[in-house]
N, CA and C of each residue as an Amber inpcrd file, in Angstrom:
protein
   339
  91.3550000  88.1320000  99.8080000  91.9710000  88.5450000  98.5430000
  92.7050000  89.8110000  98.7080000  92.2500000  90.8930000  99.6100000
  92.9230000  91.8930000  99.7500000  94.4050000  91.7710000 100.3920000
  94.5280000  90.8440000 101.3100000  95.7610000  90.6380000 101.8330000
  96.7650000  90.0310000 100.8220000  96.1360000  89.0690000  99.9730000
  97.0880000  88.4480000  98.8310000  97.6440000  89.6380000  97.9560000
  96.8100000  90.4720000  97.5170000  97.1660000  91.6040000  96.6640000
  98.0540000  92.4690000  97.3550000  97.7930000  92.7740000  98.5960000
  98.6800000  93.7520000  99.3910000 100.1240000  93.0810000  99.4500000
 100.2390000  91.7390000  99.7890000 101.5130000  91.0930000  99.8410000
 102.1590000  91.0570000  98.5090000 101.3710000  90.9600000  97.4730000
 101.9970000  90.9460000  96.0950000 102.5580000  92.2190000  95.7850000
 101.7530000  93.3220000  95.9690000 102.3490000  94.6800000  95.9300000
 103.5580000  94.9280000  96.6210000 103.6210000  94.4610000  97.9140000
 105.0180000  94.6710000  98.7230000 105.9460000  93.9400000  97.9270000
 105.8930000  92.7830000  97.4630000 106.9740000  91.9990000  96.7540000
 107.4000000  92.8690000  95.5640000 106.4800000  93.4020000  94.8100000
 106.7380000  94.1370000  93.5780000 107.5140000  95.2860000  93.9130000
 107.3140000  95.9450000  95.1160000 108.1410000  97.1740000  95.5350000
 109.5840000  96.9610000  95.4740000 109.9350000  95.6260000  95.9460000
 111.3560000  95.3360000  95.9700000 111.8610000  94.4900000  94.6270000
 111.2080000  94.7690000  93.6210000 111.5140000  94.0780000  92.2840000
 111.4310000  92.6960000  92.3310000 110.4580000  92.0730000  92.9190000
 110.2710000  90.5850000  92.8030000 110.0000000  90.1570000  91.2810000
 110.6100000  89.2310000  90.8820000 110.4210000  88.7040000  89.5320000
 109.4200000  87.7390000  89.3880000 108.6360000  87.7950000  88.2280000
 107.5990000  86.8500000  87.8770000 106.7470000  86.4700000  88.8840000
 105.9830000  87.4810000  89.3970000 105.0640000  87.0910000  90.5610000
 103.8360000  86.3870000  89.9970000 103.3250000  85.2870000  90.7940000
 102.3700000  84.4740000  90.4020000 101.4840000  84.4240000  91.7560000
 100.2550000  84.9070000  91.5190000  99.2970000  84.7610000  92.5790000
  98.1370000  83.7270000  92.3490000  98.1150000  82.6200000  93.1740000
  97.2030000  81.6380000  92.8560000  96.1040000  81.4440000  93.8520000
  94.9380000  81.2140000  93.3630000  93.7650000  81.1080000  94.1990000
  93.6860000  79.5390000  94.3760000  93.9730000  79.0680000  95.5490000
  93.9700000  77.4930000  95.7990000  92.8320000  77.0850000  96.5320000
  91.8660000  77.8840000  96.8270000  90.7990000  77.4450000  97.6720000
  90.1230000  76.2320000  97.1560000  90.0400000  75.9540000  95.9750000
  89.3650000  74.6870000  95.2060000  90.2520000  73.5030000  95.3710000
  91.5100000  73.7470000  95.7790000  92.4570000  72.5170000  95.6880000
  93.1060000  72.2170000  96.8830000  92.9950000  73.0360000  97.8810000
  93.6130000  72.7150000  99.2210000  92.7770000  73.3080000 100.3500000
  92.9840000  72.8360000 101.5200000  92.1940000  73.2960000 102.6030000
  92.9700000  74.2290000 103.6280000  94.3240000  74.1790000 103.5280000
  95.2700000  74.8470000 104.5150000  95.4050000  76.3320000 104.2220000
  95.0600000  76.7940000 103.1020000  95.3440000  78.2770000 102.6990000
  94.3740000  78.5740000 101.4990000  94.2040000  79.9320000 101.3380000
  93.3320000  80.3570000 100.2660000  94.0830000  80.7580000  99.0970000
  95.4160000  81.3590000  99.2800000  96.1960000  81.8640000  98.2060000
  97.4810000  81.6230000  98.3210000  98.3260000  81.3390000  97.1840000
  99.7640000  81.0830000  97.2120000 100.3330000  82.1800000  96.3110000
 101.3020000  82.8720000  96.8140000 101.9820000  84.0430000  96.1180000
 103.4810000  83.5110000  95.8310000 103.7410000  83.2710000  94.7100000
 105.1710000  82.9170000  94.3340000 105.8250000  83.9230000  93.6620000
 107.1500000  84.3410000  94.1790000 107.9200000  85.1920000  93.3740000
 109.3880000  84.7730000  93.4770000 110.0620000  85.2530000  92.3630000
 111.3680000  84.8570000  92.1420000 112.3330000  86.0640000  92.5860000
 113.5610000  85.6970000  93.0480000 114.4880000  86.6250000  93.4780000
 115.8100000  86.2600000  92.7320000 116.7280000  87.3180000  92.5070000
 117.8530000  87.1480000  91.6730000 118.9770000  86.5040000  92.5270000
 119.0060000  86.6560000  93.9180000 120.1300000  86.0820000  94.6900000
 119.5630000  85.9000000  96.1650000 120.4210000  85.3140000  97.0380000
 119.9670000  85.1520000  98.2290000 119.8400000  86.4180000  98.9200000
 120.6450000  87.4960000  98.6930000 120.4400000  88.7290000  99.2170000
 119.1420000  89.4150000  98.8490000 118.8210000  89.2840000  97.5330000
 117.5060000  89.8430000  97.1630000 116.4170000  89.1210000  97.7520000
 116.4340000  87.7620000  97.9420000 115.3870000  86.9410000  98.4680000
 115.1950000  87.3800000  99.8930000 116.2610000  87.6380000 100.6890000
 115.9720000  88.0980000 102.1300000 115.5110000  89.5610000 102.2150000
 115.8320000  90.3390000 101.1900000 115.4240000  91.6880000 101.2330000
 113.9760000  91.7060000 100.8120000 113.6000000  90.7800000  99.8330000
 111.9670000  90.8220000  99.6420000 111.2710000  90.2460000 100.8200000
 111.7050000  89.1910000 101.5250000 110.9480000  88.7820000 102.6240000
 111.0610000  89.7410000 103.8450000 112.0750000  90.3080000 104.0090000
 112.2400000  91.3510000 105.0770000 111.1610000  92.4830000 104.8890000
 111.1770000  92.9440000 103.5730000 110.3000000  94.0960000 103.1670000
 108.8440000  93.7020000 103.5370000 108.5420000  92.5860000 102.9610000
 107.1290000  92.0500000 103.0720000 106.7380000  92.0960000 104.5900000
 107.6010000  91.2790000 105.3330000 107.3470000  91.1530000 106.8940000
 107.1490000  92.5420000 107.5970000 108.1690000  93.3610000 107.2340000
 108.1450000  94.7490000 107.9810000 106.9690000  95.5830000 107.5390000
 106.5740000  95.7750000 106.3950000 105.4250000  96.4410000 105.9160000
 104.1100000  95.8360000 106.2910000 104.0420000  94.6870000 106.2760000
 102.8310000  93.8540000 106.7530000 102.7140000  94.0790000 108.3630000
 103.6910000  93.9610000 109.0410000 103.8230000  94.3690000 110.5840000
 103.2180000  95.6930000 110.9170000 103.6490000  96.6860000 110.0250000
 103.0960000  98.0430000 110.1870000 101.6500000  98.0270000 110.1660000
 101.0610000  97.2290000 109.4440000  99.5590000  97.1880000 109.1820000
  98.9840000  96.2170000 110.1750000  99.8200000  95.6580000 111.1810000
  99.4130000  94.7380000 112.3050000  99.0600000  93.4570000 111.7510000
  99.6860000  93.0180000 110.5990000  99.6220000  91.8440000 110.0550000
 100.9160000  90.9150000 110.2250000 100.8680000  89.8480000 111.0910000
 102.0120000  89.1550000 111.4640000 101.9500000  87.7530000 111.0020000
 103.2440000  87.2930000 110.3790000 103.0970000  85.9270000 109.8350000
 103.0310000  84.9030000 111.1110000 102.4070000  83.7280000 110.6120000
 102.2870000  82.6610000 111.5630000 103.5480000  81.8680000 111.6420000
 104.4130000  82.0690000 110.6190000 105.5890000  81.3140000 110.5820000
 106.4860000  81.8450000 109.3900000 107.8100000  81.6410000 109.6690000
 108.7440000  82.0860000 108.6170000 109.9010000  81.1110000 108.5310000
 110.1150000  80.5320000 107.3900000 111.2730000  79.5160000 107.1200000
 112.0200000  80.0610000 106.0070000 113.3480000  79.6900000 106.1720000
 114.4170000  79.7160000 105.0520000 115.1760000  81.0860000 105.0260000
 114.9960000  81.9290000 106.0410000 115.7850000  83.3300000 106.0320000
 117.1140000  83.0730000 106.0280000 117.5860000  82.0070000 106.6690000
 119.0670000  81.8190000 106.8480000 119.8370000  81.5620000 105.5540000
 119.1970000  80.6950000 104.6740000 119.8520000  80.5290000 103.3900000
 119.5120000  81.3080000 102.2200000 118.1500000  81.7940000 102.1330000
 117.7050000  82.6860000 101.1000000 117.4260000  81.9540000  99.7770000
 117.5610000  80.6640000  99.8200000 117.2500000  79.8950000  98.5370000
 115.7100000  79.8470000  98.3710000 115.0130000  79.6560000  99.3580000
 113.6190000  79.4610000  99.2720000 113.0690000  79.9860000 100.7570000
 112.2990000  81.0140000 100.7290000 111.7210000  81.6390000 101.9910000
 110.3330000  81.5360000 102.0720000 109.6930000  80.9430000 102.9340000
 108.2420000  80.9000000 103.0650000 107.7680000  81.8090000 104.2490000
 106.7720000  82.6060000 103.8880000 106.1640000  83.5180000 104.9050000
 104.6410000  82.9640000 104.9320000 104.2200000  82.3890000 106.1320000
 102.8570000  81.9050000 106.1630000 102.1630000  82.9210000 106.9500000
 100.9910000  83.5200000 106.1660000 100.1820000  84.5290000 106.6770000
  98.7600000  83.8550000 106.8480000  98.7030000  82.6430000 107.0900000
  97.3650000  81.8670000 107.2520000  96.6670000  81.7160000 105.8730000
  95.8690000  82.7520000 105.5840000  95.1220000  82.7170000 104.2800000
  95.9990000  82.8290000 103.0910000  97.1070000  83.2520000 103.3190000
  98.1610000  83.4650000 102.1590000  99.5520000  82.9530000 102.5770000
 100.1860000  82.2190000 101.6530000 101.4100000  81.5660000 101.8570000
 102.2990000  82.2410000 100.7130000 103.2350000  82.8170000 101.1020000
 104.2860000  83.5430000 100.2210000 105.5270000  82.6840000 100.0840000
 106.0350000  82.4090000  98.9230000 107.1820000  81.7480000  98.5810000
 107.9410000  82.6890000  97.7440000 109.2370000  82.9740000  98.3860000
 110.1780000  83.7160000  97.6830000 111.3040000  82.6690000  97.3180000
 111.5900000  82.5080000  96.1050000 112.5350000  81.6670000  95.6510000
 113.6380000  82.2530000  94.6740000 114.7200000  81.7870000  94.7990000
 115.7890000  82.1930000  93.8930000 115.2980000  81.5170000  92.5280000
 115.6630000  82.1430000  91.3830000 115.2050000  81.6970000  90.1070000
 115.6280000  80.1920000  89.8400000 116.7170000  79.7710000  90.1590000
 117.0940000  78.4170000  89.9960000 116.2560000  77.4030000  90.8420000
 115.8220000  77.8120000  92.1100000 115.1930000  76.9870000  93.0490000
 113.7920000  76.9280000  92.4510000 113.2340000  78.0010000  91.9790000
 111.8440000  78.1280000  91.4420000 111.6540000  77.1320000  90.2240000
 112.7790000  77.1520000  89.3690000 112.6240000  76.2770000  88.2090000
 112.7130000  74.9230000  88.6410000 113.6230000  74.5270000  89.7030000
 113.7250000  73.1750000  90.0800000 112.4720000  72.6150000  90.7910000
 111.8660000  73.4050000  91.7610000 110.7790000  72.8670000  92.5010000
 109.4920000  73.0680000  91.7750000 109.3700000  73.8470000  90.7960000
 108.2370000  74.1420000  89.9520000 106.9370000  74.1020000  90.7320000
 106.8590000  75.1520000  91.6790000 105.5260000  75.2620000  92.4030000
 104.4890000  75.7060000  91.4960000 104.6720000  76.5240000  90.4070000
 103.7330000  76.8880000  89.4930000 102.9710000  75.6250000  88.9120000
 103.8550000  74.6860000  88.5190000 103.3530000  73.3510000  87.9980000
 102.7180000  72.6210000  89.0850000 103.1390000  72.6190000  90.3160000
 102.4680000  71.8700000  91.3350000 100.9280000  72.4390000  91.6150000
 100.8460000  73.6170000  91.3450000  99.5440000  74.2450000  91.5840000
  98.6500000  74.5370000  90.2100000  98.9230000  73.6480000  89.2930000
  98.4520000  73.8750000  87.8610000  96.9010000  73.9150000  87.7690000
  96.3360000  73.3300000  88.9050000  94.7630000  73.2900000  88.7770000
  94.1630000  74.5760000  89.6410000  95.1260000  75.3740000  90.1410000
  94.6220000  76.6200000  90.8460000  94.4540000  77.6240000  89.8830000
  93.5860000  78.6400000  90.1470000  93.2790000  79.7600000  89.3160000
  94.4950000  80.8370000  89.5180000  95.0220000  81.2410000  88.3400000
  96.0410000  82.2570000  88.3870000  95.3340000  83.6890000  88.2480000
  95.5850000  84.4170000  89.3510000  94.9160000  85.7650000  89.3680000
  95.6870000  86.9210000  88.7780000  95.0910000  87.8510000  88.1890000
  95.6540000  88.9730000  87.5370000  96.1930000  89.9020000  88.4900000
  97.4000000  90.2470000  88.6300000  97.9540000  91.2020000  89.5650000
  97.7510000  92.5200000  89.1390000  97.5300000  92.7180000  87.8600000
  97.5110000  94.0990000  87.3630000  96.0460000  94.5750000  87.4860000
  94.9830000  93.7730000  87.2870000  93.5720000  94.2690000  87.3970000
  92.8810000  93.9490000  88.7790000  91.7700000  94.4080000  88.7680000
  90.9180000  94.2380000  89.8860000  90.2350000  92.9810000  89.9830000
  90.6060000  91.9070000  90.7990000  89.9530000  90.6770000  90.7150000
  89.0830000  90.4640000  91.9140000
């Protein structure tokens, strides 16, 4: 959980919109948490993903994989226990990942969970 909250805080530092942190441990086996954030443009999406990647790397946390940096429509950062999705707002509405994970517990990013 600490990694998930840390990555969410990094996204918020770069003005990520509508962050949603989901506990998916009871609905999937490939990860524990999914963080979904919106970006206002491809430039904003790449800046968010770059910031998360750089700051996490300073803490010796490296992603297992990164996809989508070239287009910036939907960027995925795979940290194993946490998957980060940075989507432009139109892509987020279209793919509706929040709806896909409707059975997951949505965690409060403001409080201590």
